[in-house]
N, C-alpha and C positions, 0 to 999 in steps of 0.2 A: 943764570944767563952769562955766557962768556962774551964780554964786550969787544967788538971788533972795529966799530966805527961810531963817531959822534958827529952829528950834523946840526948846524945852527942856521935857522931861517928867520928873517925879519919880515914882517908885513906891516899893514897899516895899524899901528898902535900895539902890536904884539911881537913877541919873540918866542919862537918854538925851538926847543932842543930835542933832538931825536937820537936816542941811544939804540944802536943796531947790534944784535947778537949774532953769533956764528950760525945759529939754526934758523935765521930769518926772523927771529923775534924782534919787535920794535916797541920801545916805550917812548912816548912823547910827553913833554911838559910844555904847555903853552902859558906864557906869562904876559900880563898886561903891561908891557914895556917895549919900547923900541929904541933903536940906536944904542943898544947895550953891547959893550965889547964881548966877543965870543967867550973869552975865559971867564968873565963875570957871569954870563948867561949860563954856562955849564955848571959853575959852582952853585949858583942859585937853584938850578934845576935839581941838582943832587940834594941840596938842603931840603927842598920841597918833598922829594921822594922819601927821604929819611923821616921827615915829619909825618907823612901819610902812612908809611908802613910800620914804623917802630913805635909810634906814639899815638896811634889811633885809640881813642877812649871807648869805642864801641866794640866789645868783644865779638859780636856777630859779624863785624866787617873785617876782622883780622885774619881770618883763615887760619893758617898754620903758624902765624907769628904772634901767638898769644902769650908766650913765655917771657916774663919781664926781664930775666937774666939775658936771654937772647936779644931782646930789644936794646938793652944797654950795650951789649957787645957789638951789635950792628952799628950803633951810633959811634962808638969808639973807633971802629974799623974804618969808618968813612972820614974821620977827622973833623966832623962837624959837631957843633954844640947844639943839642936839642933845645927847642923852645917849648916850655911847658904850657899847654893850653889851659887857661884859667877862666 
């Protein structure tokens, strides 16, 4: 997905970050937080997506992202430190 726009919306007790791609794709991350600065919300949403995609412990849920080397590379390319689920 080629990112062209990022939108941040705050509601009652939540902040939603919406990533919009050039083909009309949209990925949204809704967080249980409000009054969060936009830059902090975007950073946290990216961290959540990295944790969900690259470090999912259920291989059936990973789709094409099952290669451990690719997962490590994805984490390094985002600049975020993964949190190991224990």
